[in-house]
C-alpha positions in Angstrom: 0.0 0.1 0.0 1.4 3.4 -1.0 0.1 7.0 -1.3 1.9 7.1 -4.7 -0.1 6.1 -7.9 -0.6 6.9 -11.5 1.1 5.9 -14.8 4.3 8.0 -14.3 5.0 6.6 -10.7 4.1 3.1 -12.2 6.7 3.5 -14.9 9.4 4.4 -12.3 8.4 1.4 -10.4 8.8 -0.7 -13.5 12.2 0.7 -14.5 13.4 0.2 -11.0 12.3 -3.4 -11.0 14.3 -4.0 -14.1 17.4 -2.7 -12.6 16.8 -4.4 -9.2 16.5 -7.8 -11.1 19.6 -7.2 -13.1 21.5 -6.3 -10.0 20.0 -9.0 -8.1 19.1 -6.7 -5.1 17.4 -8.8 -2.3 13.7 -8.1 -2.1 14.1 -6.8 1.5 16.3 -4.0 0.2 14.3 -2.7 -2.7 11.7 -0.7 -0.8 14.3 1.3 1.0 15.9 2.1 -2.2 12.7 3.0 -4.0 10.3 4.5 -1.8 10.8 8.4 -1.0 12.1 9.5 2.4 9.3 11.9 2.7 6.4 13.7 0.7 4.9 16.9 1.6 1.4 18.1 0.6 0.4 21.7 1.1 -2.4 24.0 0.4 -1.4 27.4 -1.1 -4.1 30.0 -0.7 -3.6 33.4 -2.5 -5.6 36.7 -2.9 -6.8 36.9 -6.5 -7.0 40.0 -8.6 -10.7 40.1 -8.5 -10.6 40.0 -4.6 -11.5 36.3 -4.1 -9.2 33.9 -2.5 -8.1 30.7 -4.4 -6.5 27.6 -2.9 -3.9 25.5 -5.0 -2.4 22.2 -4.0 1.3 21.8 -3.9 3.8 19.0 -3.4 7.4 18.3 -2.5 8.9 14.8 -2.5 12.5 14.1 -1.2 13.6 10.8 -2.3 16.8 10.2 -0.2 19.4 12.1 1.6 22.1 9.6 1.8 24.6 11.3 -0.4 23.8 15.0 0.5 20.8 17.3 0.2 18.1 16.5 -2.3 17.9 18.4 -5.4 15.1 18.9 -8.0 12.9 21.2 -9.9 9.4 22.6 -9.2 6.9 22.4 -11.9 3.7 24.5 -12.2 1.1 22.5 -14.3 -2.6 21.2 -14.3 -1.4 17.7 -14.5 0.8 17.6 -11.4 -0.1 14.9 -8.8 2.0 13.3 -6.0 2.6 10.2 -8.0 4.2 12.1 -10.9 6.3 14.4 -8.5 7.5 11.1 -6.6 8.5 9.5 -9.9 10.5 12.5 -11.0 12.3 12.6 -7.6 13.3 9.1 -8.0 14.7 9.5 -11.4 16.6 12.6 -10.1 18.3 10.4 -7.5 19.6 8.0 -10.2 20.6 10.8 -12.4 22.6 12.6 -9.7 24.4 9.4 -8.7 25.3 8.7 -12.4 26.8 11.8 -12.9 28.6 11.9 -9.5 26.7 14.7 -7.7 26.5 14.7 -3.8 22.7 14.9 -4.0 19.6 12.9 -3.5 16.7 13.3 -5.8 13.7 15.7 -5.1 10.9 17.3 -7.1 8.1 19.7 -6.3 5.1 21.2 -8.0 1.8 23.0 -7.9 -1.3 22.0 -9.6 -2.2 25.1 -11.6 -3.2 26.2 -15.2 -0.8 29.1 -15.6 -3.0 30.4 -18.5 -5.7 31.4 -15.9 -3.6 33.5 -13.5 -2.0 36.9 -13.7 1.7 37.6 -13.1 0.8 39.2 -9.7 -1.0 36.0 -8.8 1.9 33.8 -10.0 4.1 35.8 -7.7 1.7 35.3 -4.7 1.4 31.6 -5.5 5.2 31.2 -5.8 5.9 32.9 -2.6 3.1 31.0 -0.7 4.4 27.7 -2.0 7.9 28.5 -0.8 6.6 29.7 2.5 4.8 26.4 3.1 8.1 24.5 2.3 10.3 26.4 4.5 10.3 23.9 7.4 11.2 21.0 5.0 13.9 22.7 2.8 17.3 24.3 3.1 20.7 24.7 1.5 21.9 21.6 3.0 18.5 19.8 3.1 16.7 20.3 -0.1 17.6 22.8 -2.9 15.0 23.7 -5.4 15.3 24.5 -9.2 13.1 25.4 -12.2 11.1 22.9 -14.1 8.1 23.0 -16.5 6.0 26.1 -15.8 8.6 27.9 -13.7 11.6 30.0 -14.6 14.4 32.2 -13.3 11.9 34.7 -12.1 10.0 32.2 -9.9 13.3 31.0 -8.5 14.1 34.6 -7.5 10.8 34.8 -5.8 11.5 31.6 -3.9 14.9 32.8 -2.9 13.6 36.1 -1.6 10.8 34.5 0.4 13.3 32.1 2.0 15.8 34.9 2.6 13.1 37.2 4.3 12.4 34.3 6.7 16.0 33.8 7.5 16.7 37.5 7.9 19.7 37.3 5.5 20.0 36.6 1.7 20.4 32.9 1.1 21.1 32.5 -2.5 22.0 28.9 -2.3 18.4 27.8 -1.4 17.6 27.7 -5.1 19.3 27.2 -8.4 18.3 28.4 -11.8 18.1 32.1 -10.6 18.9 35.2 -12.6 22.6 35.8 -12.8 21.9 39.2 -11.0 20.6 37.4 -7.9 23.3 34.8 -7.6 22.6 32.6 -10.6 25.5 31.2 -12.8 26.4 31.9 -16.4 25.2 29.0 -18.6 22.4 27.5 -16.2 19.5 28.6 -18.6 21.1 26.8 -21.6 22.7 23.9 -19.7 20.1 21.1 -20.2 19.5 21.6 -24.0 23.0 22.4 -24.6 24.1 19.1 -22.7 21.7 17.1 -24.9 23.0 18.7 -28.1 26.5 17.9 -26.9 25.9 14.3 -26.3 24.1 13.9 -29.5 27.0 15.3 -31.5 29.4 13.0 -29.5 27.4 10.0 -30.6 27.4 11.3 -34.2 31.2 11.2 -34.2 31.1 7.7 -33.0 28.6 6.7 -35.6 30.6 8.7 -38.3 27.5 11.0 -39.1 28.5 14.2 -40.8 26.8 17.0 -38.9 26.7 19.3 -42.0 24.5 16.6 -43.8 22.4 15.6 -40.8 19.0 16.3 -39.7 17.3 16.8 -36.3 13.7 16.9 -35.0 12.8 18.4 -31.7 9.6 17.7 -29.9 8.9 20.5 -27.3 10.3 23.9 -27.6 10.6 25.2 -24.0 13.7 25.8 -22.4 15.3 22.4 -22.9 14.1 21.8 -26.5 14.8 25.3 -27.8 18.4 25.3 -26.6 18.9 21.7 -27.8 17.7 22.9 -31.2 19.9 25.8 -31.1 22.9 23.6 -30.1 22.3 21.2 -33.0 21.8 24.1 -35.5 25.0 25.5 -34.3 26.8 22.1 -34.9 25.6 22.3 -38.5 22.5 20.0 -38.4 19.4 21.0 -40.2 16.7 21.2 -37.7 13.7 20.1 -39.9 10.8 20.0 -37.4 9.9 21.3 -34.1 6.7 21.3 -32.0 5.1 22.7 -28.8 1.7 22.6 -27.1 0.3 24.9 -29.8 1.4 22.8 -32.9 4.3 21.8 -35.1 6.5 23.3 -37.9 8.3 21.5 -40.5 10.8 22.5 -43.3 12.9 20.0 -45.1 15.5 22.8 -45.8 15.8 23.5 -42.1 14.1 25.9 -39.8 15.6 29.2 -38.8 16.1 28.3 -35.1 17.7 31.7 -33.8 14.6 33.4 -35.5 12.2 30.7 -34.1 13.6 31.2 -30.5 13.2 35.0 -30.8 9.5 34.5 -31.9 8.8 32.0 -29.1 10.4 34.3 -26.6 8.3 37.3 -27.6 4.9 35.4 -28.2 5.3 32.5 -25.6 5.0 29.6 -28.3 5.9 28.8 -31.9 2.3 29.7 -33.0 2.2 32.3 -35.6 5.8 31.8 -36.7 4.6 30.4 -40.2 1.3 29.3 -41.6 3.1 27.6 -44.6 5.4 25.3 -42.3 2.5 24.0 -40.2 2.7 20.3 -39.5 0.8 17.5 -37.7 2.2 17.3 -34.2 1.1 13.6 -34.0 3.5 12.7 -36.8 6.6 14.6 -35.7 8.2 11.7 -33.7 8.1 9.6 -36.6 9.7 11.8 -39.1 13.1 10.5 -40.7 16.0 12.2 -39.1 19.5 11.6 -37.7 18.7 12.9 -34.3 15.3 12.9 -32.6 15.0 14.9 -29.2 11.8 14.4 -27.3 12.0 17.4 -24.9 8.4 17.9 -23.8 6.6 15.5 -21.2 6.6 12.0 -19.9 5.4 9.0 -21.8 5.2 10.4 -25.4 7.0 7.3 -27.1 5.0 4.1 -26.5 5.7 0.8 -28.1 3.8 1.5 -31.2 5.6 4.8 -31.8 8.9 3.0 -30.9 8.3 0.6 -33.7 7.9 3.4 -36.2 10.9 5.6 -35.0 13.1 6.6 -38.1 15.9 8.3 -36.2 19.5 7.1 -35.8 20.0 8.8 -32.4 17.2 9.1 -29.7 18.4 12.0 -27.3 15.8 12.1 -24.4 15.8 15.7 -23.5 12.5 15.2 -21.3 12.2 13.2 -18.1 10.6 9.7 -18.9 9.5 10.3 -22.5 9.8 6.6 -23.2 7.4 4.0 -21.8 8.6 0.5 -20.5 6.9 -1.2 -23.5 8.7 1.2 -25.9 12.0 0.2 -24.2 11.4 -3.5 -25.1 11.1 -2.3 -28.7 14.2 -0.1 -28.6 16.2 -2.9 -26.9 15.5 -5.0 -30.1 16.5 -2.1 -32.2 19.8 -1.4 -30.6 21.7 -1.7 -33.8 19.3 0.8 -35.5 18.8 3.4 -32.8 21.4 4.8 -30.4 19.5 5.6 -27.2 20.9 8.4 -24.9 18.6 7.9 -21.9 17.0 10.7 -20.1 19.0 10.4 -16.8 22.2 11.2 -18.7 20.8 13.2 -21.8 19.1 15.9 -19.8 21.5 15.8 -16.6 23.4 18.9 -17.9 20.7 21.0 -15.9 21.4 19.5 -12.6 25.1 19.4 -13.2 25.2 23.2 -13.8 22.7 23.6 -10.9 25.2 21.9 -8.8 28.0 24.4 -10.0 25.6 27.4 -9.2 25.0 26.0 -5.7 28.9 25.6 -5.1 29.5 29.0 -6.4 26.8 30.6 -4.1 28.3 28.6 -1.1 31.7 29.9 -1.9 30.7 33.3 -3.2 33.1 32.9 -6.0 31.8 32.8 -9.5 33.1 31.3 -12.6 33.1 32.5 -16.3 30.7 30.7 -18.7 33.6 29.0 -20.5 34.6 27.3 -17.2 31.0 26.3 -16.6 30.8 24.8 -20.0 34.0 23.0 -19.8 33.2 21.4 -16.5 29.8 20.5 -17.6 31.0 18.7 -20.7 33.7 16.9 -18.7 31.1 15.4 -16.4 28.8 14.3 -19.2 31.7 12.7 -21.1 32.7 10.7 -18.0 29.2 9.5 -17.5 28.8 8.7 -21.1 31.8 6.6 -21.1 30.9 4.7 -18.0 27.3 4.1 -19.4 28.6 2.9 -22.8 31.3 0.6 -21.3 28.7 -1.1 -18.9 26.3 -1.6 -21.6 29.0 -3.2 -23.8 30.4 -5.4 -21.0 27.1 -6.7 -20.0 25.2 -6.7 -23.2 22.5 -4.5 -21.9 20.6 -1.3 -23.0 22.0 2.1 -22.4 19.0 2.9 -20.1 19.7 -0.1 -18.0 23.4 0.6 -17.9 22.9 4.2 -16.9 20.2 3.5 -14.3 22.3 0.6 -12.8 25.2 2.8 -12.2 23.1 5.3 -10.4 21.3 2.7 -8.3 24.5 1.0 -7.4 26.0 4.2 -6.0 22.9 5.0 -3.9 22.8 1.4 -2.6 26.5 1.4 -1.7 26.1 4.7 0.3 23.1 3.3 2.3 25.0 0.1 3.0 28.0 1.8 4.3 26.2 4.5 6.3 23.8 1.7 7.8 20.3 1.9 9.1 19.6 4.3 12.0 18.7 3.6 14.8 
Protein backbone atom coordinates (compact mmCIF):
# COMPACT_ATOMS: atom_id res chain seq x y z
CA UNK A 1 0.00 0.00 0.00
CA UNK A 2 1.41 3.41 -0.98
CA UNK A 3 0.18 7.01 -1.33
CA UNK A 4 1.82 7.17 -4.75
CA UNK A 5 -0.05 6.13 -7.87
CA UNK A 6 -0.55 6.93 -11.52
CA UNK A 7 1.08 5.94 -14.81
CA UNK A 8 4.26 7.99 -14.28
CA UNK A 9 4.95 6.51 -10.85
CA UNK A 10 4.12 3.02 -12.14
CA UNK A 11 6.68 3.60 -14.88
CA UNK A 12 9.37 4.55 -12.35
CA UNK A 13 8.56 1.42 -10.32
CA UNK A 14 8.71 -0.74 -13.45
CA UNK A 15 12.10 0.69 -14.44
CA UNK A 16 13.49 0.17 -10.95
CA UNK A 17 12.25 -3.43 -10.97
CA UNK A 18 14.22 -4.10 -14.15
CA UNK A 19 17.37 -2.66 -12.59
CA UNK A 20 16.87 -4.44 -9.26
CA UNK A 21 16.49 -7.77 -11.04
CA UNK A 22 19.57 -7.12 -13.16
CA UNK A 23 21.61 -6.19 -10.05
CA UNK A 24 20.06 -9.09 -8.08
CA UNK A 25 19.09 -6.80 -5.21
CA UNK A 26 17.43 -8.78 -2.39
CA UNK A 27 13.72 -8.11 -2.03
CA UNK A 28 14.07 -6.75 1.52
CA UNK A 29 16.39 -3.97 0.23
CA UNK A 30 14.23 -2.77 -2.61
CA UNK A 31 11.62 -0.67 -0.81
CA UNK A 32 14.33 1.22 1.06
CA UNK A 33 15.97 2.13 -2.24
CA UNK A 34 12.76 2.95 -4.10
CA UNK A 35 10.30 4.60 -1.72
CA UNK A 36 10.84 8.33 -0.98
CA UNK A 37 12.10 9.46 2.40
CA UNK A 38 9.29 12.00 2.74
CA UNK A 39 6.46 13.58 0.80
CA UNK A 40 4.85 16.91 1.66
CA UNK A 41 1.41 18.09 0.50
CA UNK A 42 0.42 21.69 1.20
CA UNK A 43 -2.43 24.08 0.50
CA UNK A 44 -1.41 27.41 -1.04
CA UNK A 45 -4.13 30.06 -0.63
CA UNK A 46 -3.66 33.38 -2.43
CA UNK A 47 -5.58 36.63 -2.91
CA UNK A 48 -6.75 36.83 -6.51
CA UNK A 49 -6.91 40.02 -8.55
CA UNK A 50 -10.73 40.03 -8.38
CA UNK A 51 -10.71 40.04 -4.57
CA UNK A 52 -11.50 36.34 -4.09
CA UNK A 53 -9.29 33.71 -2.47
CA UNK A 54 -8.09 30.67 -4.44
CA UNK A 55 -6.39 27.60 -2.99
CA UNK A 56 -3.86 25.54 -4.96
CA UNK A 57 -2.45 22.17 -3.96
CA UNK A 58 1.33 21.88 -3.81
CA UNK A 59 3.74 18.97 -3.35
CA UNK A 60 7.39 18.23 -2.60
CA UNK A 61 8.92 14.75 -2.55
CA UNK A 62 12.43 14.09 -1.21
CA UNK A 63 13.65 10.68 -2.31
CA UNK A 64 16.80 10.23 -0.21
CA UNK A 65 19.37 12.32 1.67
CA UNK A 66 22.05 9.63 1.88
CA UNK A 67 24.61 11.37 -0.34
CA UNK A 68 23.79 14.97 0.58
CA UNK A 69 20.86 17.38 0.27
CA UNK A 70 18.10 16.55 -2.16
CA UNK A 71 17.94 18.45 -5.43
CA UNK A 72 15.18 18.90 -7.95
CA UNK A 73 12.91 21.19 -9.91
CA UNK A 74 9.48 22.59 -9.16
CA UNK A 75 6.83 22.43 -11.87
CA UNK A 76 3.63 24.45 -12.15
CA UNK A 77 1.17 22.55 -14.36
CA UNK A 78 -2.47 21.37 -14.28
CA UNK A 79 -1.40 17.71 -14.50
CA UNK A 80 0.77 17.71 -11.37
CA UNK A 81 0.03 15.03 -8.77
CA UNK A 82 1.95 13.32 -5.98
CA UNK A 83 2.66 10.18 -8.03
CA UNK A 84 4.22 12.15 -10.89
CA UNK A 85 6.30 14.22 -8.47
CA UNK A 86 7.51 11.08 -6.65
CA UNK A 87 8.56 9.44 -9.93
CA UNK A 88 10.51 12.53 -10.98
CA UNK A 89 12.25 12.62 -7.59
CA UNK A 90 13.27 8.97 -7.94
CA UNK A 91 14.65 9.54 -11.44
CA UNK A 92 16.56 12.56 -10.14
CA UNK A 93 18.28 10.35 -7.55
CA UNK A 94 19.59 7.95 -10.18
CA UNK A 95 20.58 10.91 -12.40
CA UNK A 96 22.59 12.68 -9.69
CA UNK A 97 24.35 9.45 -8.72
CA UNK A 98 25.13 8.60 -12.36
CA UNK A 99 26.92 11.90 -12.96
CA UNK A 100 28.58 11.88 -9.54
CA UNK A 101 26.82 14.74 -7.75
CA UNK A 102 26.52 14.75 -3.91
CA UNK A 103 22.72 14.92 -4.03
CA UNK A 104 19.64 12.83 -3.55
CA UNK A 105 16.65 13.41 -5.80
CA UNK A 106 13.69 15.67 -5.10
CA UNK A 107 10.84 17.21 -7.05
CA UNK A 108 8.07 19.66 -6.32
CA UNK A 109 5.04 21.09 -7.98
CA UNK A 110 1.79 23.00 -7.82
CA UNK A 111 -1.34 21.97 -9.65
CA UNK A 112 -2.21 25.14 -11.56
CA UNK A 113 -3.13 26.21 -15.08
CA UNK A 114 -0.81 29.16 -15.64
CA UNK A 115 -3.00 30.52 -18.44
CA UNK A 116 -5.68 31.32 -15.84
CA UNK A 117 -3.60 33.44 -13.44
CA UNK A 118 -1.92 36.84 -13.72
CA UNK A 119 1.73 37.64 -13.08
CA UNK A 120 0.85 39.11 -9.70
CA UNK A 121 -1.08 35.96 -8.79
CA UNK A 122 1.87 33.85 -9.99
CA UNK A 123 4.18 35.76 -7.67
CA UNK A 124 1.76 35.30 -4.76
CA UNK A 125 1.48 31.56 -5.48
CA UNK A 126 5.26 31.17 -5.82
CA UNK A 127 5.93 32.94 -2.54
CA UNK A 128 3.18 31.07 -0.68
CA UNK A 129 4.44 27.71 -1.95
CA UNK A 130 7.97 28.46 -0.73
CA UNK A 131 6.63 29.76 2.58
CA UNK A 132 4.83 26.45 3.13
CA UNK A 133 8.02 24.53 2.25
CA UNK A 134 10.39 26.43 4.56
CA UNK A 135 10.22 23.85 7.41
CA UNK A 136 11.31 21.12 5.00
CA UNK A 137 13.95 22.72 2.75
CA UNK A 138 17.33 24.40 3.14
CA UNK A 139 20.72 24.77 1.41
CA UNK A 140 21.89 21.52 3.04
CA UNK A 141 18.50 19.78 3.11
CA UNK A 142 16.70 20.36 -0.18
CA UNK A 143 17.63 22.78 -2.96
CA UNK A 144 14.95 23.76 -5.48
CA UNK A 145 15.30 24.52 -9.20
CA UNK A 146 13.06 25.38 -12.17
CA UNK A 147 11.03 22.88 -14.15
CA UNK A 148 8.08 22.97 -16.51
CA UNK A 149 6.03 26.11 -15.84
CA UNK A 150 8.65 27.83 -13.67
CA UNK A 151 11.64 29.96 -14.61
CA UNK A 152 14.38 32.27 -13.32
CA UNK A 153 11.84 34.79 -12.02
CA UNK A 154 9.99 32.18 -9.96
CA UNK A 155 13.32 31.02 -8.51
CA UNK A 156 14.12 34.63 -7.54
CA UNK A 157 10.78 34.86 -5.71
CA UNK A 158 11.52 31.53 -3.97
CA UNK A 159 14.95 32.76 -2.90
CA UNK A 160 13.65 36.12 -1.69
CA UNK A 161 10.85 34.50 0.34
CA UNK A 162 13.24 32.09 2.06
CA UNK A 163 15.76 34.90 2.66
CA UNK A 164 13.13 37.14 4.30
CA UNK A 165 12.30 34.28 6.67
CA UNK A 166 15.99 33.79 7.54
CA UNK A 167 16.72 37.51 7.90
CA UNK A 168 19.63 37.31 5.46
CA UNK A 169 20.16 36.62 1.78
CA UNK A 170 20.44 32.88 1.13
CA UNK A 171 21.14 32.54 -2.59
CA UNK A 172 22.05 28.85 -2.30
CA UNK A 173 18.48 27.78 -1.42
CA UNK A 174 17.57 27.57 -5.12
CA UNK A 175 19.37 27.23 -8.44
CA UNK A 176 18.33 28.45 -11.86
CA UNK A 177 18.14 32.04 -10.54
CA UNK A 178 18.88 35.15 -12.63
CA UNK A 179 22.61 35.87 -12.75
CA UNK A 180 21.86 39.23 -11.10
CA UNK A 181 20.51 37.37 -8.05
CA UNK A 182 23.30 34.84 -7.58
CA UNK A 183 22.67 32.60 -10.55
CA UNK A 184 25.41 31.17 -12.74
CA UNK A 185 26.26 31.87 -16.32
CA UNK A 186 25.22 28.96 -18.54
CA UNK A 187 22.43 27.56 -16.33
CA UNK A 188 19.53 28.53 -18.60
CA UNK A 189 21.14 26.80 -21.57
CA UNK A 190 22.65 23.87 -19.65
CA UNK A 191 20.07 21.10 -20.17
CA UNK A 192 19.47 21.66 -23.88
CA UNK A 193 23.14 22.41 -24.51
CA UNK A 194 24.12 19.14 -22.80
CA UNK A 195 21.63 17.13 -24.87
CA UNK A 196 23.00 18.62 -28.10
CA UNK A 197 26.58 17.98 -26.96
CA UNK A 198 25.92 14.31 -26.25
CA UNK A 199 24.06 13.90 -29.54
CA UNK A 200 27.06 15.35 -31.41
CA UNK A 201 29.40 13.02 -29.53
CA UNK A 202 27.33 10.01 -30.63
CA UNK A 203 27.29 11.33 -34.20
CA UNK A 204 31.07 11.33 -34.20
CA UNK A 205 31.13 7.75 -32.91
CA UNK A 206 28.69 6.71 -35.65
CA UNK A 207 30.58 8.72 -38.30
CA UNK A 208 27.56 10.90 -39.09
CA UNK A 209 28.54 14.17 -40.77
CA UNK A 210 26.81 17.00 -38.88
CA UNK A 211 26.71 19.19 -42.00
CA UNK A 212 24.60 16.60 -43.80
CA UNK A 213 22.50 15.54 -40.82
CA UNK A 214 18.95 16.40 -39.73
CA UNK A 215 17.25 16.75 -36.36
CA UNK A 216 13.70 16.84 -35.00
CA UNK A 217 12.85 18.38 -31.62
CA UNK A 218 9.55 17.70 -29.88
CA UNK A 219 8.94 20.41 -27.28
CA UNK A 220 10.26 23.95 -27.68
CA UNK A 221 10.50 25.11 -24.09
CA UNK A 222 13.76 25.85 -22.35
CA UNK A 223 15.24 22.38 -22.97
CA UNK A 224 14.02 21.83 -26.51
CA UNK A 225 14.82 25.31 -27.78
CA UNK A 226 18.42 25.27 -26.56
CA UNK A 227 18.88 21.68 -27.78
CA UNK A 228 17.65 22.79 -31.21
CA UNK A 229 19.94 25.83 -31.12
CA UNK A 230 22.92 23.66 -30.14
CA UNK A 231 22.28 21.18 -32.95
CA UNK A 232 21.76 24.06 -35.39
CA UNK A 233 25.12 25.55 -34.40
CA UNK A 234 26.80 22.16 -34.83
CA UNK A 235 25.68 22.26 -38.47
CA UNK A 236 22.57 20.04 -38.42
CA UNK A 237 19.37 21.04 -40.19
CA UNK A 238 16.57 21.10 -37.61
CA UNK A 239 13.73 20.11 -39.94
CA UNK A 240 10.85 20.03 -37.43
CA UNK A 241 9.90 21.30 -33.99
CA UNK A 242 6.70 21.27 -31.96
CA UNK A 243 5.19 22.62 -28.76
CA UNK A 244 1.75 22.62 -27.12
CA UNK A 245 0.37 24.91 -29.86
CA UNK A 246 1.41 22.88 -32.90
CA UNK A 247 4.34 21.84 -35.09
CA UNK A 248 6.49 23.27 -37.87
CA UNK A 249 8.32 21.35 -40.60
CA UNK A 250 10.77 22.48 -43.26
CA UNK A 251 12.93 19.94 -45.10
CA UNK A 252 15.45 22.71 -45.84
CA UNK A 253 15.89 23.40 -42.11
CA UNK A 254 14.13 25.86 -39.81
CA UNK A 255 15.66 29.19 -38.80
CA UNK A 256 16.15 28.24 -35.15
CA UNK A 257 17.50 31.61 -33.88
CA UNK A 258 14.51 33.39 -35.45
CA UNK A 259 12.12 30.80 -34.04
CA UNK A 260 13.60 31.23 -30.55
CA UNK A 261 13.14 34.99 -30.78
CA UNK A 262 9.52 34.47 -31.85
CA UNK A 263 8.83 31.99 -29.03
CA UNK A 264 10.43 34.32 -26.47
CA UNK A 265 8.21 37.20 -27.60
CA UNK A 266 4.94 35.31 -28.11
CA UNK A 267 5.29 32.43 -25.62
CA UNK A 268 5.05 29.68 -28.24
CA UNK A 269 5.87 28.82 -31.85
CA UNK A 270 2.28 29.61 -32.87
CA UNK A 271 2.13 32.29 -35.55
CA UNK A 272 5.71 31.84 -36.75
CA UNK A 273 4.64 30.47 -40.14
CA UNK A 274 1.35 29.30 -41.63
CA UNK A 275 3.13 27.63 -44.57
CA UNK A 276 5.29 25.36 -42.38
CA UNK A 277 2.55 23.97 -40.13
CA UNK A 278 2.69 20.21 -39.59
CA UNK A 279 0.78 17.49 -37.73
CA UNK A 280 2.25 17.32 -34.18
CA UNK A 281 1.18 13.66 -33.90
CA UNK A 282 3.55 12.75 -36.73
CA UNK A 283 6.63 14.66 -35.65
CA UNK A 284 8.23 11.83 -33.65
CA UNK A 285 8.14 9.49 -36.64
CA UNK A 286 9.81 11.80 -39.16
CA UNK A 287 13.02 10.41 -40.73
CA UNK A 288 16.01 12.16 -39.14
CA UNK A 289 19.45 11.54 -37.70
CA UNK A 290 18.72 12.97 -34.22
CA UNK A 291 15.35 12.92 -32.48
CA UNK A 292 15.01 14.93 -29.25
CA UNK A 293 11.80 14.37 -27.26
CA UNK A 294 11.97 17.38 -24.93
CA UNK A 295 8.37 17.82 -23.78
CA UNK A 296 6.65 15.64 -21.17
CA UNK A 297 6.62 12.03 -19.97
CA UNK A 298 5.37 8.96 -21.82
CA UNK A 299 5.21 10.35 -25.38
CA UNK A 300 6.96 7.36 -27.01
CA UNK A 301 4.98 4.15 -26.52
CA UNK A 302 5.58 0.74 -28.04
CA UNK A 303 3.77 1.52 -31.29
CA UNK A 304 5.65 4.77 -31.85
CA UNK A 305 8.94 3.07 -30.93
CA UNK A 306 8.36 0.55 -33.72
CA UNK A 307 7.92 3.43 -36.18
CA UNK A 308 10.81 5.66 -35.13
CA UNK A 309 13.04 6.59 -38.09
CA UNK A 310 15.87 8.30 -36.21
CA UNK A 311 19.46 7.10 -35.79
CA UNK A 312 19.97 8.75 -32.38
CA UNK A 313 17.25 9.14 -29.74
CA UNK A 314 18.36 11.87 -27.32
CA UNK A 315 15.87 12.06 -24.45
CA UNK A 316 15.74 15.70 -23.40
CA UNK A 317 12.58 15.24 -21.30
CA UNK A 318 12.19 13.16 -18.16
CA UNK A 319 10.62 9.76 -18.82
CA UNK A 320 9.56 10.30 -22.46
CA UNK A 321 9.77 6.57 -23.26
CA UNK A 322 7.41 4.00 -21.74
CA UNK A 323 8.56 0.54 -20.56
CA UNK A 324 6.86 -1.18 -23.51
CA UNK A 325 8.72 1.17 -25.84
CA UNK A 326 11.98 0.23 -24.09
CA UNK A 327 11.36 -3.40 -25.03
CA UNK A 328 11.07 -2.35 -28.67
CA UNK A 329 14.15 -0.11 -28.52
CA UNK A 330 16.14 -2.91 -26.92
CA UNK A 331 15.50 -4.99 -30.04
CA UNK A 332 16.47 -2.04 -32.24
CA UNK A 333 19.82 -1.31 -30.51
CA UNK A 334 21.72 -1.68 -33.79
CA UNK A 335 19.37 0.79 -35.51
CA UNK A 336 18.80 3.43 -32.81
CA UNK A 337 21.44 4.74 -30.38
CA UNK A 338 19.59 5.70 -27.19
CA UNK A 339 20.90 8.46 -24.93
CA UNK A 340 18.62 7.89 -21.91
CA UNK A 341 17.03 10.78 -20.07
CA UNK A 342 18.99 10.39 -16.82
CA UNK A 343 22.15 11.15 -18.80
CA UNK A 344 20.86 13.18 -21.75
CA UNK A 345 19.10 15.87 -19.70
CA UNK A 346 21.50 15.84 -16.74
CA UNK A 347 23.32 18.98 -17.88
CA UNK A 348 20.76 21.07 -16.01
CA UNK A 349 21.38 19.51 -12.61
CA UNK A 350 25.14 19.45 -13.25
CA UNK A 351 25.21 23.22 -13.77
CA UNK A 352 22.73 23.68 -10.92
CA UNK A 353 25.32 21.96 -8.75
CA UNK A 354 27.93 24.44 -10.01
CA UNK A 355 25.57 27.30 -9.13
CA UNK A 356 25.07 25.92 -5.61
CA UNK A 357 28.83 25.55 -5.13
CA UNK A 358 29.47 29.09 -6.39
CA UNK A 359 26.79 30.52 -4.09
CA UNK A 360 28.22 28.69 -1.07
CA UNK A 361 31.73 29.94 -1.87
CA UNK A 362 30.66 33.36 -3.16
CA UNK A 363 33.15 32.83 -5.98
CA UNK A 364 31.76 32.85 -9.51
CA UNK A 365 33.07 31.31 -12.74
CA UNK A 366 33.12 32.49 -16.34
CA UNK A 367 30.70 30.74 -18.71
CA UNK A 368 33.56 28.99 -20.53
CA UNK A 369 34.58 27.36 -17.23
CA UNK A 370 30.98 26.29 -16.56
CA UNK A 371 30.68 24.71 -20.02
CA UNK A 372 34.07 22.99 -19.79
CA UNK A 373 33.18 21.41 -16.46
CA UNK A 374 29.69 20.42 -17.64
CA UNK A 375 31.01 18.65 -20.74
CA UNK A 376 33.73 16.90 -18.72
CA UNK A 377 31.13 15.39 -16.37
CA UNK A 378 28.82 14.40 -19.25
CA UNK A 379 31.73 12.75 -21.10
CA UNK A 380 32.74 10.76 -18.02
CA UNK A 381 29.20 9.51 -17.38
CA UNK A 382 28.69 8.71 -21.07
CA UNK A 383 31.86 6.61 -21.19
CA UNK A 384 30.86 4.71 -18.03
CA UNK A 385 27.39 4.01 -19.45
CA UNK A 386 28.64 2.78 -22.81
CA UNK A 387 31.34 0.60 -21.24
CA UNK A 388 28.81 -1.00 -18.87
CA UNK A 389 26.30 -1.60 -21.67
CA UNK A 390 28.92 -3.27 -23.86
CA UNK A 391 30.41 -5.36 -21.06
CA UNK A 392 27.06 -6.76 -19.92
CA UNK A 393 25.22 -6.63 -23.26
CA UNK A 394 22.45 -4.47 -21.84
CA UNK A 395 20.62 -1.36 -23.03
CA UNK A 396 22.00 2.10 -22.38
CA UNK A 397 19.08 2.89 -20.07
CA UNK A 398 19.69 -0.21 -17.98
CA UNK A 399 23.40 0.56 -17.81
CA UNK A 400 22.91 4.20 -16.82
CA UNK A 401 20.27 3.46 -14.20
CA UNK A 402 22.27 0.54 -12.81
CA UNK A 403 25.27 2.80 -12.22
CA UNK A 404 23.06 5.30 -10.39
CA UNK A 405 21.23 2.71 -8.29
CA UNK A 406 24.50 0.97 -7.35
CA UNK A 407 25.97 4.22 -6.02
CA UNK A 408 22.92 4.97 -3.88
CA UNK A 409 22.77 1.38 -2.65
CA UNK A 410 26.46 1.39 -1.72
CA UNK A 411 26.09 4.66 0.22
CA UNK A 412 23.09 3.33 2.14
CA UNK A 413 24.98 0.13 2.96
CA UNK A 414 28.05 1.91 4.30
CA UNK A 415 26.03 4.39 6.34
CA UNK A 416 23.83 1.66 7.76
CA UNK A 417 20.30 1.91 9.10
CA UNK A 418 19.62 4.34 11.98
CA UNK A 419 18.80 3.66 14.75
